[in-house]
LOBA-289742 format. One record per atom (N, C-alpha, C, CB): residue number from 1; residue in one letter; atom name; x, y, z. Coordinates in nm, 2 decimals. Glycine has a CB too. Layout:
num,residuo,atomo,east,north,up
NUM,a,CA,X,Y,Z
...
This chain:
num,residuo,atomo,east,north,up
1,x,N,11.02,18.17,13.21
1,x,CA,10.93,18.08,13.15
1,x,C,10.99,17.95,13.11
1,x,CB,10.87,18.15,13.02
2,x,N,10.91,17.84,13.12
2,x,CA,10.96,17.71,13.09
2,x,C,10.86,17.63,13.02
2,x,CB,11.01,17.64,13.22
3,x,N,10.91,17.55,12.92
3,x,CA,10.82,17.45,12.85
3,x,C,10.82,17.32,12.93
3,x,CB,10.87,17.43,12.70
4,x,N,10.70,17.27,12.96
4,x,CA,10.69,17.15,13.04
4,x,C,10.58,17.06,12.99
4,x,CB,10.66,17.19,13.19
5,x,N,10.58,16.94,13.02
5,x,CA,10.47,16.84,13.00
5,x,C,10.41,16.82,13.14
5,x,CB,10.52,16.71,12.93
6,x,N,10.28,16.85,13.15
6,x,CA,10.21,16.83,13.27
6,x,C,10.12,16.70,13.26
6,x,CB,10.12,16.95,13.31
7,x,N,10.13,16.61,13.35
7,x,CA,10.05,16.49,13.35
7,x,C,9.95,16.51,13.46
7,x,CB,10.14,16.36,13.38
8,x,N,9.82,16.49,13.42
8,x,CA,9.71,16.50,13.52
8,x,C,9.65,16.36,13.54
8,x,CB,9.60,16.60,13.46
9,x,N,9.61,16.33,13.66
9,x,CA,9.55,16.20,13.69
9,x,C,9.41,16.23,13.75
9,x,CB,9.64,16.12,13.80
10,x,N,9.31,16.15,13.69
10,x,CA,9.18,16.17,13.74
10,x,C,9.16,16.13,13.89
10,x,CB,9.08,16.09,13.65
11,x,N,9.09,16.21,13.96
11,x,CA,9.07,16.18,14.11
11,x,C,9.02,16.05,14.14
11,x,CB,8.99,16.29,14.17
12,x,N,8.92,16.00,14.06
12,x,CA,8.85,15.88,14.09
12,x,C,8.89,15.76,14.01
12,x,CB,8.70,15.90,14.09
13,x,N,8.99,15.78,13.92
13,x,CA,9.03,15.67,13.83
13,x,C,9.18,15.69,13.79
13,x,CB,8.94,15.65,13.71
14,x,N,9.27,15.62,13.86
14,x,CA,9.41,15.64,13.83
14,x,C,9.45,15.60,13.69
14,x,CB,9.49,15.56,13.94
15,x,N,9.37,15.53,13.62
15,x,CA,9.40,15.49,13.48
15,x,C,9.36,15.59,13.38
15,x,CB,9.33,15.36,13.45
16,x,N,9.30,15.70,13.42
16,x,CA,9.25,15.80,13.33
16,x,C,9.33,15.93,13.36
16,x,CB,9.10,15.82,13.34
17,x,N,9.37,16.00,13.25
17,x,CA,9.44,16.13,13.27
17,x,C,9.46,16.20,13.14
17,x,CB,9.57,16.10,13.34
18,x,N,9.55,16.30,13.15
18,x,CA,9.59,16.38,13.04
18,x,C,9.73,16.42,13.05
18,x,CB,9.50,16.51,13.03
19,x,N,9.79,16.44,12.93
19,x,CA,9.92,16.51,12.92
19,x,C,9.90,16.63,12.84
19,x,CB,10.03,16.41,12.85
20,x,N,9.96,16.74,12.88
20,x,CA,9.95,16.87,12.81
20,x,C,10.10,16.93,12.80
20,x,CB,9.85,16.97,12.87
21,x,N,10.14,16.96,12.68
21,x,CA,10.27,17.03,12.67
21,x,C,10.24,17.18,12.67
21,x,CB,10.35,16.99,12.53
22,x,N,10.30,17.25,12.76
22,x,CA,10.25,17.39,12.79
22,x,C,10.37,17.48,12.83
22,x,CB,10.15,17.39,12.91
23,x,N,10.36,17.60,12.82
23,x,CA,10.46,17.70,12.87
23,x,C,10.41,17.76,13.00
23,x,CB,10.50,17.81,12.76
24,x,N,10.49,17.75,13.10
24,x,CA,10.46,17.81,13.23
24,x,C,10.54,17.94,13.25
24,x,CB,10.48,17.71,13.35
25,x,N,10.47,18.04,13.31
25,x,CA,10.53,18.16,13.35
25,x,C,10.52,18.15,13.51
25,x,CB,10.46,18.29,13.29
26,x,N,10.62,18.11,13.57
26,x,CA,10.61,18.07,13.72
26,x,C,10.52,17.95,13.73
26,x,CB,10.54,18.19,13.80
27,x,N,10.41,17.96,13.80
27,x,CA,10.32,17.84,13.81
27,x,C,10.19,17.86,13.73
27,x,CB,10.29,17.82,13.96
28,x,N,10.19,17.97,13.64
28,x,CA,10.07,18.00,13.56
28,x,C,10.10,17.97,13.42
28,x,CB,10.03,18.15,13.58
29,x,N,9.99,17.93,13.35
29,x,CA,10.00,17.91,13.20
29,x,C,10.03,18.04,13.13
29,x,CB,9.87,17.84,13.15
30,x,N,10.12,18.04,13.04
30,x,CA,10.15,18.16,12.96
30,x,C,10.03,18.17,12.86
30,x,CB,10.29,18.14,12.88
31,x,N,9.96,18.28,12.87
31,x,CA,9.84,18.30,12.79
31,x,C,9.88,18.35,12.65
31,x,CB,9.74,18.39,12.86
32,x,N,9.78,18.34,12.56
32,x,CA,9.80,18.39,12.43
32,x,C,9.83,18.29,12.32
32,x,CB,9.90,18.50,12.43
33,x,N,9.83,18.17,12.36
33,x,CA,9.87,18.06,12.26
33,x,C,9.78,17.94,12.29
33,x,CB,10.02,18.03,12.26
34,x,N,9.78,17.85,12.19
34,x,CA,9.71,17.72,12.21
34,x,C,9.81,17.62,12.24
34,x,CB,9.63,17.68,12.08
35,x,N,9.77,17.51,12.32
35,x,CA,9.86,17.41,12.36
35,x,C,9.81,17.27,12.32
35,x,CB,9.89,17.41,12.51
36,x,N,9.89,17.18,12.29
36,x,CA,9.85,17.04,12.25
36,x,C,9.85,16.95,12.37
36,x,CB,9.95,16.99,12.14
37,x,N,9.75,16.86,12.37
37,x,CA,9.74,16.76,12.48
37,x,C,9.67,16.64,12.43
37,x,CB,9.66,16.82,12.60
38,x,N,9.67,16.54,12.52
38,x,CA,9.60,16.41,12.49
38,x,C,9.54,16.36,12.61
38,x,CB,9.70,16.31,12.42
39,x,N,9.41,16.32,12.60
39,x,CA,9.34,16.25,12.71
39,x,C,9.36,16.10,12.69
39,x,CB,9.19,16.29,12.72
40,x,N,9.38,16.03,12.80
40,x,CA,9.40,15.88,12.78
40,x,C,9.32,15.80,12.89
40,x,CB,9.54,15.85,12.79
41,x,N,9.29,15.68,12.85
41,x,CA,9.23,15.58,12.95
41,x,C,9.31,15.46,12.93
41,x,CB,9.07,15.56,12.92
42,x,N,9.39,15.42,13.02
42,x,CA,9.48,15.31,13.01
42,x,C,9.40,15.18,13.02
42,x,CB,9.58,15.31,13.13
43,x,N,9.29,15.18,13.09
43,x,CA,9.20,15.05,13.10
43,x,C,9.15,15.02,12.96
43,x,CB,9.09,15.08,13.20
44,x,N,9.10,15.11,12.89
44,x,CA,9.04,15.09,12.76
44,x,C,9.13,15.10,12.64
44,x,CB,8.92,15.18,12.74
45,x,N,9.26,15.15,12.67
45,x,CA,9.35,15.17,12.56
45,x,C,9.31,15.29,12.47
45,x,CB,9.38,15.05,12.49
46,x,N,9.25,15.39,12.52
46,x,CA,9.19,15.50,12.44
46,x,C,9.28,15.62,12.46
46,x,CB,9.05,15.52,12.48
47,x,N,9.30,15.69,12.35
47,x,CA,9.37,15.82,12.35
47,x,C,9.29,15.92,12.26
47,x,CB,9.52,15.81,12.31
48,x,N,9.27,16.04,12.30
48,x,CA,9.20,16.14,12.23
48,x,C,9.28,16.27,12.23
48,x,CB,9.06,16.17,12.28
49,x,N,9.34,16.32,12.12
49,x,CA,9.41,16.45,12.12
49,x,C,9.32,16.57,12.13
49,x,CB,9.50,16.46,11.99
50,x,N,9.37,16.68,12.18
50,x,CA,9.29,16.80,12.20
50,x,C,9.38,16.92,12.19
50,x,CB,9.20,16.80,12.32
51,x,N,9.32,17.04,12.18
51,x,CA,9.40,17.16,12.19
51,x,C,9.34,17.23,12.32
51,x,CB,9.38,17.25,12.06
52,x,N,9.43,17.28,12.40
52,x,CA,9.39,17.37,12.51
52,x,C,9.39,17.51,12.45
52,x,CB,9.48,17.36,12.64
53,x,N,9.27,17.57,12.42
53,x,CA,9.27,17.69,12.35
53,x,C,9.28,17.81,12.44
53,x,CB,9.13,17.71,12.27
54,x,N,9.29,17.93,12.38
54,x,CA,9.31,18.05,12.46
54,x,C,9.20,18.09,12.56
54,x,CB,9.33,18.16,12.36
55,x,N,9.09,18.02,12.55
55,x,CA,8.98,18.05,12.64
55,x,C,8.98,17.95,12.76
55,x,CB,8.84,18.03,12.57
56,x,N,9.08,17.86,12.76
56,x,CA,9.09,17.76,12.86
56,x,C,9.00,17.64,12.84
56,x,CB,9.05,17.82,12.99
57,x,N,8.95,17.62,12.72
57,x,CA,8.87,17.50,12.69
57,x,C,8.96,17.40,12.62
57,x,CB,8.76,17.54,12.59
58,x,N,8.92,17.27,12.65
58,x,CA,8.98,17.16,12.58
58,x,C,8.89,17.14,12.45
58,x,CB,8.98,17.03,12.66
59,x,N,8.95,17.15,12.34
59,x,CA,8.88,17.14,12.21
59,x,C,8.93,17.01,12.14
59,x,CB,8.91,17.27,12.12
60,x,N,8.83,16.92,12.13
60,x,CA,8.86,16.79,12.08
60,x,C,8.85,16.78,11.92
60,x,CB,8.77,16.68,12.13
61,x,N,8.82,16.90,11.86
61,x,CA,8.82,16.91,11.72
61,x,C,8.70,16.87,11.65
61,x,CB,8.93,16.82,11.67
62,x,N,8.70,16.88,11.51
62,x,CA,8.58,16.86,11.43
62,x,C,8.52,16.73,11.43
62,x,CB,8.61,16.90,11.29
63,x,N,8.59,16.63,11.48
63,x,CA,8.53,16.49,11.49
63,x,C,8.43,16.49,11.61
63,x,CB,8.64,16.39,11.51
64,x,N,8.43,16.59,11.69
64,x,CA,8.34,16.60,11.80
64,x,C,8.25,16.72,11.79
64,x,CB,8.42,16.60,11.94
65,x,N,8.20,16.74,11.67
65,x,CA,8.12,16.86,11.65
65,x,C,7.99,16.88,11.73
65,x,CB,8.09,16.87,11.50
66,x,N,7.95,16.77,11.79
66,x,CA,7.83,16.78,11.87
66,x,C,7.86,16.85,12.00
66,x,CB,7.76,16.64,11.89
67,x,N,7.78,16.83,12.10
67,x,CA,7.80,16.90,12.22
67,x,C,7.92,16.86,12.30
67,x,CB,7.68,16.87,12.31
68,x,N,7.99,16.76,12.26
68,x,CA,8.11,16.72,12.34
68,x,C,8.24,16.76,12.28
68,x,CB,8.11,16.57,12.36
69,x,N,8.24,16.86,12.19
69,x,CA,8.37,16.91,12.14
69,x,C,8.45,16.99,12.24
69,x,CB,8.34,16.99,12.01
70,x,N,8.38,17.07,12.32
70,x,CA,8.45,17.16,12.41
70,x,C,8.42,17.13,12.55
70,x,CB,8.40,17.31,12.38
71,x,N,8.53,17.13,12.63
71,x,CA,8.52,17.10,12.78
71,x,C,8.58,17.23,12.85
71,x,CB,8.59,16.97,12.82
72,x,N,8.51,17.28,12.94
72,x,CA,8.57,17.39,13.02
72,x,C,8.67,17.35,13.12
72,x,CB,8.45,17.47,13.09
73,x,N,8.77,17.43,13.15
73,x,CA,8.87,17.40,13.25
73,x,C,8.90,17.52,13.33
73,x,CB,9.00,17.34,13.19
74,x,N,8.97,17.50,13.44
74,x,CA,9.03,17.61,13.52
74,x,C,9.18,17.63,13.50
74,x,CB,8.99,17.60,13.67
75,x,N,9.23,17.57,13.39
75,x,CA,9.38,17.57,13.37
75,x,C,9.44,17.70,13.36
75,x,CB,9.41,17.48,13.25
76,x,N,9.37,17.80,13.30
76,x,CA,9.43,17.93,13.28
76,x,C,9.43,18.02,13.41
76,x,CB,9.36,18.01,13.17
77,x,N,9.35,17.98,13.51
77,x,CA,9.35,18.06,13.63
77,x,C,9.41,17.98,13.75
77,x,CB,9.20,18.09,13.67
78,x,N,9.44,17.85,13.74
78,x,CA,9.49,17.77,13.85
78,x,C,9.64,17.78,13.86
78,x,CB,9.45,17.62,13.83
79,x,N,9.69,17.78,13.98
79,x,CA,9.84,17.77,14.00
79,x,C,9.87,17.63,13.98
79,x,CB,9.88,17.82,14.14
80,x,N,9.97,17.60,13.88
80,x,CA,10.00,17.46,13.85
80,x,C,10.13,17.41,13.91
80,x,CB,10.01,17.45,13.69
81,x,N,10.11,17.33,14.02
81,x,CA,10.22,17.27,14.09
81,x,C,10.18,17.12,14.11
81,x,CB,10.25,17.35,14.22
82,x,N,10.28,17.04,14.14
82,x,CA,10.25,16.90,14.16
82,x,C,10.15,16.88,14.28
82,x,CB,10.38,16.82,14.19
83,x,N,10.04,16.80,14.25
83,x,CA,9.94,16.78,14.35
83,x,C,9.82,16.88,14.34
83,x,CB,10.00,16.78,14.49
84,x,N,9.84,16.98,14.27
84,x,CA,9.73,17.08,14.26
84,x,C,9.61,17.02,14.19
84,x,CB,9.78,17.21,14.18
85,x,N,9.49,17.06,14.24
85,x,CA,9.36,17.02,14.18
85,x,C,9.33,17.10,14.05
85,x,CB,9.25,17.02,14.28
86,x,N,9.27,17.03,13.96
86,x,CA,9.23,17.10,13.83
86,x,C,9.09,17.04,13.80
86,x,CB,9.33,17.07,13.71
87,x,N,9.00,17.12,13.75
87,x,CA,8.87,17.07,13.71
87,x,C,8.85,17.09,13.56
87,x,CB,8.76,17.14,13.79
88,x,N,8.78,16.99,13.51
88,x,CA,8.73,16.99,13.37
88,x,C,8.58,16.97,13.38
88,x,CB,8.79,16.87,13.29
89,x,N,8.50,17.06,13.31
89,x,CA,8.36,17.06,13.32
89,x,C,8.30,17.04,13.19
89,x,CB,8.31,17.19,13.38
90,x,N,8.20,16.94,13.18
90,x,CA,8.13,16.91,13.06
90,x,C,7.98,16.91,13.10
90,x,CB,8.17,16.78,13.00
91,x,N,7.91,17.01,13.05
91,x,CA,7.77,17.02,13.08
91,x,C,7.76,17.04,13.23
91,x,CB,7.68,16.90,13.03
92,x,N,7.69,16.95,13.31
92,x,CA,7.68,16.96,13.45
92,x,C,7.77,16.88,13.53
92,x,CB,7.53,16.93,13.49
93,x,N,7.86,16.80,13.46
93,x,CA,7.96,16.71,13.52
93,x,C,8.09,16.78,13.54
93,x,CB,7.97,16.59,13.43
94,x,N,8.13,16.78,13.67
94,x,CA,8.27,16.84,13.70
94,x,C,8.36,16.72,13.73
94,x,CB,8.26,16.93,13.83
95,x,N,8.47,16.71,13.66
95,x,CA,8.56,16.60,13.66
95,x,C,8.69,16.65,13.73
95,x,CB,8.59,16.54,13.52
96,x,N,8.73,16.59,13.84
96,x,CA,8.84,16.64,13.92
96,x,C,8.97,16.56,13.87
96,x,CB,8.82,16.62,14.06
97,x,N,9.08,16.64,13.86
97,x,CA,9.21,16.58,13.83
97,x,C,9.31,16.65,13.93
97,x,CB,9.25,16.61,13.68
98,x,N,9.42,16.58,13.94
98,x,CA,9.53,16.64,14.02
98,x,C,9.66,16.63,13.93
98,x,CB,9.55,16.57,14.15
99,x,N,9.75,16.72,13.95
99,x,CA,9.87,16.72,13.87
99,x,C,9.96,16.61,13.93
99,x,CB,9.94,16.86,13.88
100,x,N,9.99,16.51,13.85
100,x,CA,10.07,16.40,13.90
100,x,C,10.22,16.43,13.88
100,x,CB,10.03,16.27,13.82
101,x,N,10.25,16.50,13.77
101,x,CA,10.39,16.54,13.75
101,x,C,10.40,16.66,13.65
101,x,CB,10.47,16.42,13.69
102,x,N,10.52,16.73,13.66
102,x,CA,10.55,16.83,13.57
102,x,C,10.70,16.81,13.53
102,x,CB,10.54,16.98,13.64
103,x,N,10.71,16.78,13.40
103,x,CA,10.84,16.74,13.35
103,x,C,10.89,16.84,13.25
103,x,CB,10.83,16.60,13.27
104,x,N,11.01,16.90,13.27
104,x,CA,11.07,17.00,13.18
104,x,C,11.09,16.94,13.04
104,x,CB,11.20,17.06,13.24
105,x,N,11.06,17.02,12.94
105,x,CA,11.09,16.98,12.80
105,x,C,11.22,17.05,12.76
105,x,CB,10.97,17.01,12.71
106,x,N,11.31,16.98,12.71
106,x,CA,11.44,17.04,12.67
106,x,C,11.43,17.18,12.63
106,x,CB,11.50,16.96,12.56
């Protein structure tokens, strides 16, 4: 197992992405814990922290208590290697990302 920071880049906007600090067991997320991440938009200078919870959802916390607090992902079932596709789903919108980099954490 290894602790890593994974950087995701949105398919249709190179200025938008996410960083998640995560533990990998091979190329799979080690299940059974929550992980910290941040979504960013370099164009607008926006950052929003979130938790990747044990259900594979991005949870943006109590400040987003309406319908946009939780986003579904395939992170817990996807093999995570550089260039791999990842999807984030909110209501009927599927947002595509790819893994731009995987950086080991000390």
